[in-house]
C-alpha positions as CSV (number, residue, x, y, z in Angstrom):
1,M,-0.2,0.0,0.2
2,T,2.7,2.2,0.6
3,E,3.9,2.3,-3.2
4,Q,0.1,3.3,-3.9
5,I,0.0,6.0,-1.1
6,L,3.2,8.3,-0.5
7,V,3.4,10.1,2.7
8,T,5.7,13.1,3.4
9,R,5.6,15.3,6.3
10,N,7.4,18.9,5.9
11,A,7.0,20.7,9.4
12,D,3.2,21.5,9.9
13,V,2.2,19.7,6.5
14,T,1.3,16.0,6.0
15,T,1.1,15.4,2.3
16,L,-0.7,12.2,1.0
17,T,-0.2,11.6,-2.8
18,L,-2.1,9.0,-4.9
19,N,0.6,7.2,-6.6
20,R,-0.9,5.1,-9.4
21,P,-0.7,7.4,-12.6
22,G,-0.6,4.3,-14.6
23,E,-4.2,3.3,-13.6
24,G,-5.4,7.0,-13.3
25,N,-5.1,7.3,-9.6
26,R,-8.1,4.9,-9.2
27,V,-8.9,4.6,-5.4
28,S,-9.4,1.0,-4.0
29,T,-11.4,0.1,-0.9
30,E,-7.8,-0.8,0.8
31,M,-6.7,2.7,-0.5
32,G,-9.6,4.5,1.0
33,R,-9.2,2.6,4.2
34,E,-5.8,3.5,4.3
35,L,-6.1,7.1,3.7
36,T,-8.7,7.3,6.3
37,R,-6.1,5.6,8.5
38,L,-3.4,8.1,7.2
39,F,-5.6,11.3,8.1
40,A,-6.2,10.1,11.5
41,I,-2.3,9.8,12.1
42,A,-1.5,13.1,10.4
43,A,-4.0,14.9,12.9
44,E,-2.6,13.2,16.1
45,N,0.8,13.9,15.2
46,G,0.6,17.6,15.3
47,S,0.2,18.4,11.7
48,K,-1.8,21.8,10.9
49,M,-3.1,20.6,7.4
50,I,-3.1,17.9,5.2
51,V,-2.6,18.2,1.2
52,L,-4.1,15.5,-0.8
53,R,-2.7,15.4,-4.4
54,A,-1.7,12.8,-7.2
55,N,1.1,11.9,-9.4
56,G,0.7,11.9,-13.0
57,E,-1.6,13.5,-15.7
58,D,-4.9,13.1,-13.6
59,F,-5.8,13.5,-10.1
60,C,-8.2,10.5,-9.6
61,T,-10.1,8.9,-12.6
62,G,-12.7,7.1,-10.2
63,R,-13.2,3.8,-8.0
64,D,-11.1,0.9,-8.3
65,T,-13.9,-1.7,-8.8
66,A,-11.5,-4.6,-8.7
67,G,-13.1,-7.1,-6.1
68,V,-16.2,-4.9,-5.8
69,T,-19.4,-7.2,-5.2
70,V,-22.0,-7.3,-7.9
71,G,-24.2,-10.0,-7.0
72,G,-25.3,-11.3,-3.5
73,T,-28.0,-9.9,-1.2
74,A,-28.5,-6.1,-0.7
75,L,-27.0,-6.1,2.8
76,N,-24.1,-7.7,1.3
77,I,-23.4,-5.2,-1.5
78,R,-23.7,-2.6,1.3
79,D,-21.4,-4.0,3.4
80,R,-18.8,-4.4,1.1
81,N,-19.5,-1.8,-1.5
82,A,-21.3,1.4,-0.1
83,D,-20.2,1.5,3.6
84,P,-16.2,1.4,3.0
85,A,-17.2,4.5,0.5
86,L,-19.2,6.3,2.8
87,D,-16.8,5.9,5.8
88,F,-13.7,7.1,3.6
89,Y,-15.9,10.2,2.5
90,D,-17.1,10.8,6.2
91,S,-13.2,10.9,7.3
92,F,-12.7,14.0,5.2
93,L,-15.3,15.6,8.0
94,R,-14.1,13.7,10.7
95,T,-10.4,15.1,10.3
96,P,-10.2,18.0,12.8
97,V,-7.6,19.7,10.5
98,P,-8.1,21.2,7.0
99,I,-7.4,19.1,3.9
100,I,-6.3,20.7,0.8
101,G,-6.9,19.0,-2.3
102,V,-4.5,19.7,-5.4
103,V,-6.2,18.5,-8.6
104,Q,-4.6,18.7,-12.1
105,G,-5.9,16.5,-14.9
106,L,-9.3,14.3,-14.7
107,A,-11.2,14.2,-11.4
108,D,-13.8,11.5,-12.6
109,G,-16.6,10.0,-10.5
110,M,-14.7,9.2,-7.1
111,G,-12.1,11.6,-8.0
112,C,-14.8,14.6,-8.4
113,A,-16.1,13.8,-4.9
114,L,-12.9,13.6,-3.3
115,A,-12.3,17.0,-4.9
116,A,-15.3,18.4,-3.6
117,L,-14.8,16.9,0.2
118,C,-11.5,18.6,0.7
119,D,-12.0,21.8,2.6
120,I,-9.9,23.8,0.2
121,T,-9.5,22.9,-3.4
122,I,-6.9,24.1,-5.7
123,A,-7.3,23.1,-9.4
124,A,-5.0,23.6,-12.6
125,D,-6.9,25.9,-15.3
126,T,-6.7,22.6,-17.3
127,A,-8.6,20.4,-14.3
128,R,-12.0,18.7,-15.8
129,F,-14.5,17.1,-13.7
130,R,-17.5,14.4,-14.6
131,V,-19.7,12.1,-12.8
132,P,-20.2,9.3,-15.4
133,E,-21.8,6.5,-13.2
134,M,-25.0,7.0,-15.2
135,D,-23.3,5.8,-18.3
136,R,-23.7,2.3,-17.0
137,D,-27.1,3.0,-15.3
138,I,-25.8,3.2,-11.8
139,P,-27.1,6.1,-9.6
140,P,-24.1,7.6,-8.3
141,A,-25.7,7.9,-4.7
142,L,-22.6,7.9,-3.0
143,V,-21.0,10.7,-4.7
144,M,-24.3,12.6,-3.8
145,T,-23.8,12.0,-0.5
146,A,-20.1,13.7,-0.8
147,F,-21.6,16.7,-2.7
148,R,-24.5,17.0,-0.2
149,D,-23.4,20.3,1.8
150,R,-20.8,21.2,-0.9
151,V,-22.5,21.7,-4.4
152,P,-26.2,23.2,-4.9
153,R,-29.1,20.6,-5.7
154,K,-29.4,21.9,-9.5
155,A,-25.6,21.4,-10.3
156,I,-25.6,17.6,-8.6
157,G,-28.7,17.1,-10.8
158,Y,-26.7,18.3,-13.8
159,L,-23.6,16.6,-13.3
160,I,-25.1,13.5,-12.6
161,W,-27.9,13.3,-15.5
162,S,-26.0,14.9,-18.1
163,R,-22.6,13.3,-17.3
164,D,-21.0,16.0,-19.2
165,E,-17.5,16.9,-18.3
166,I,-17.0,20.4,-16.8
167,D,-14.1,22.8,-16.7
168,A,-12.2,23.8,-13.7
169,A,-14.3,27.5,-14.0
170,T,-17.5,25.6,-14.0
171,A,-16.6,23.0,-11.0
172,R,-15.9,26.3,-9.1
173,E,-19.1,28.0,-9.9
174,F,-20.6,24.6,-9.0
175,G,-18.8,24.7,-5.4
176,I,-16.0,21.6,-6.2
177,V,-13.2,24.0,-6.4
178,S,-12.3,26.9,-4.4
179,K,-9.6,28.4,-6.5
180,I,-8.1,28.0,-10.3
181,V,-4.5,28.6,-11.0
182,P,-2.6,28.3,-14.3
183,E,-1.2,24.9,-14.5
184,G,2.2,25.6,-14.0
185,M,1.6,27.5,-10.9
186,L,-0.1,24.7,-9.0
187,D,2.5,23.7,-6.5
188,A,3.7,27.2,-6.0
189,E,0.0,28.4,-5.0
190,V,-0.4,25.5,-2.7
191,G,3.0,26.2,-1.0
192,A,2.1,29.8,-0.5
193,L,-1.3,28.7,0.9
194,C,0.3,25.9,3.3
195,E,2.8,28.7,4.6
196,R,0.0,31.4,5.3
197,L,-1.7,28.4,7.6
198,S,1.2,27.4,9.2
199,G,1.5,31.1,10.7
200,N,-1.8,30.3,12.7
201,S,-2.2,27.9,15.7
202,I,-3.6,24.7,15.3
203,E,-6.2,25.4,17.8
204,A,-7.5,28.4,15.3
205,L,-7.4,26.1,12.3
206,R,-9.3,23.1,14.2
207,M,-12.0,25.3,15.6
208,I,-12.8,27.0,11.9
209,K,-13.4,23.4,10.6
210,E,-15.2,22.5,13.3
211,Y,-17.5,25.8,12.9
212,L,-17.9,24.7,9.2
213,N,-18.5,21.1,9.9
214,N,-21.4,22.0,12.3
215,A,-22.9,25.3,12.4
216,L,-24.4,25.6,9.1
217,D,-27.2,23.0,10.0
218,M,-27.8,25.2,13.1
219,D,-30.3,27.9,13.6
220,R,-28.8,31.5,13.7
221,A,-28.8,31.7,17.2
222,G,-27.3,28.3,17.9
223,A,-24.7,29.0,15.3
224,A,-23.6,32.3,17.0
225,R,-23.5,30.9,20.4
226,F,-21.4,27.9,19.0
227,A,-19.0,30.6,17.3
228,A,-18.7,32.4,20.8
229,N,-17.7,29.0,22.4
230,L,-15.1,28.2,19.9
231,M,-13.6,31.6,19.8
232,S,-13.6,31.8,23.6
233,A,-11.8,28.3,23.7
234,V,-9.1,29.2,21.1
235,M,-8.2,32.4,23.2
236,A,-8.4,30.7,26.6
237,S,-5.6,28.1,25.0
238,R,-3.2,30.8,24.7
């Protein structure tokens, strides 16, 4: 597994790199479990942020379906196929530090979901995004779950029903991408962002993610009280 996911740590930043360029960096169930574990380790070892990126031409061209159950009972299919993917997607929310996605080339299916799930996603201006599952008459319910609080309803419907490939500018309009930069500037942009975040305390960075993960579903008064409590906790830690 170590050759399929490369792990480096430089000061406050843990970088996880998908390393299956010959297979379009498709993510297997085992890779999803390993990334979940690595997210937890990075948060535990004091990293202030995690960068998720990929080697090769494409960020991620989908899920590796080798070994995925086709037949059997509905419960068996759910246990072996759906639940591992959903737990992997949930790990982006459970990880208490920000996850920064770096997208080049194609983000297809699960790759598009991962780009959306990252807290900040920087994409090359040549990046493309697509959800093609309906080509095989498979409703991409798991991808829709990843999109739920990231992408507007009509954008989700368009991506899934049309199966059209969209460019980085449209992906930004849809909420999948945070910022677009020229392809040759991708590394410099991510490096500058990480350097900026390194100047903040880990408490402040974590509290922002906690607010974003929870407060948007609260009523206004509850969200305000939650914000006050988080800010007070950060200030008290200094």
